[in-house]
C-alpha atoms as one frame of an Amber mdcrd trajectory, in Angstrom:
protein
 122.688 118.655-135.251 119.331 117.260-136.280 118.109 114.205-134.398 117.552
 112.268-137.627 121.124 112.823-138.789 122.545 111.959-135.383 120.515 108.711
-135.353 121.678 107.878-138.894 125.319 108.427-137.925 124.902 106.397-134.738
 123.403 103.543-136.769 126.354 103.711-139.187 128.801 103.637-136.292 127.073
 100.663-134.668 127.111  98.765-137.974 130.813  99.550-138.401 131.531  98.388
-134.849 129.774  95.113-135.582 131.702  94.664-138.850 135.068  95.382-137.226
 134.360  93.045-134.322 133.343  90.223-136.673 136.460  90.740-138.779 138.706
  90.689-135.709 136.976  87.559-134.428 137.985  85.709-137.606 141.671  85.574
-136.674 142.002  86.825-133.114 140.352  86.805-129.718 139.569  89.540-127.233
 142.212  89.923-124.552 140.421  88.850-121.342 142.655  91.108-119.223 141.837
  94.216-121.266 138.853  96.443-120.679 138.073  97.465-124.247 139.346  96.932
-127.790 142.477  94.877-127.200 142.654  91.701-129.280 145.361  89.057-129.626
 145.983  87.417-132.980 145.784  83.653-132.991 148.858  81.869-134.314 147.752
  79.748-137.275 148.586  76.058-137.448 148.975  74.781-141.008 151.129  71.752
-140.192 154.651  70.690-139.264 156.604  70.942-142.506 159.105  73.716-143.063
 156.926  75.314-145.746 153.876  75.191-143.509 155.829  76.711-140.622 156.999
  79.547-142.873 153.412  80.106-144.030 152.258  80.224-140.403 154.781  82.932
-139.550 153.897  84.937-142.663 150.177  84.704-141.937 150.671  85.630-138.278
 152.731  88.676-139.278 150.004  89.793-141.678 147.375  89.234-138.989 149.279
  91.400-136.489 149.268  94.335-138.917 145.602  93.840-139.725 144.748  93.480
-136.033 146.460  96.783-135.262 144.548  98.662-137.986 141.203  97.116-137.064
 141.744  97.866-133.354 142.487 101.514-134.182 139.331 101.747-136.276 137.304
 100.093-133.506 138.683 102.554-130.928 137.653 105.454-133.195 134.136 104.041
-133.553 133.767 103.428-129.828 135.067 106.923-129.104 132.458 108.390-131.445
 129.680 106.364-129.828 130.851 107.578-126.416 130.767 111.196-127.649 127.205
 110.661-128.893 126.232 109.326-125.476 127.772 112.245-123.572 126.511 114.895
-126.011 129.840 116.048-127.453 129.606 114.277-130.820 130.003 116.682-133.713
 132.172 119.124-131.765 135.858 119.482-132.620 138.073 118.059-129.898 140.514
 120.945-130.348 138.637 124.175-131.060 135.209 123.021-129.743 133.498 124.334
-132.891 130.856 122.310-134.725 132.226 119.811-137.243 130.630 120.225-140.665
 127.839 117.701-141.206 129.257 116.767-144.627 132.509 115.746-142.928 130.652
 113.613-140.385 128.607 111.946-143.118 131.795 111.166-145.047 133.701 110.054
-141.939 131.435 109.483-138.922 134.426 108.910-136.614 135.779 112.426-137.181
 136.652 114.146-133.941 138.111 117.324-135.430 137.009 119.970-137.866 138.781
 120.261-141.200 140.780 123.339-140.158 142.140 121.704-137.005 142.878 118.482
-138.899 144.863 120.448-141.489 146.760 122.196-138.718 147.514 118.878-137.016
 148.752 117.288-140.235 150.624 120.478-141.128 148.684 121.053-144.343 148.133
 124.718-143.489
């Protein structure tokens, strides 16, 4: 892979990591006992009335789902940055072949080639 493309993808990944972290920080905090991307949603406090308590539970439930999705995305980004650092970025995790550059441009966190991804999702 060309150095320029690798740098462009790394920059995209770093920007995405920053965006995900900022979004998670809006409603959760990093788990101090965890080493990496584990966050804990903060329980909102709207007040003491029954309606406000119901709204708190609803918001907390929504935040848990969002937290889970954002943590997964953050893990993918950090995994890609780690692969760049150790020189394995752009290689399929399964068949060890080069991942098409167009796929990496479209989805920089890709860790598998299209053929292996289709096999894994049983599209073949």
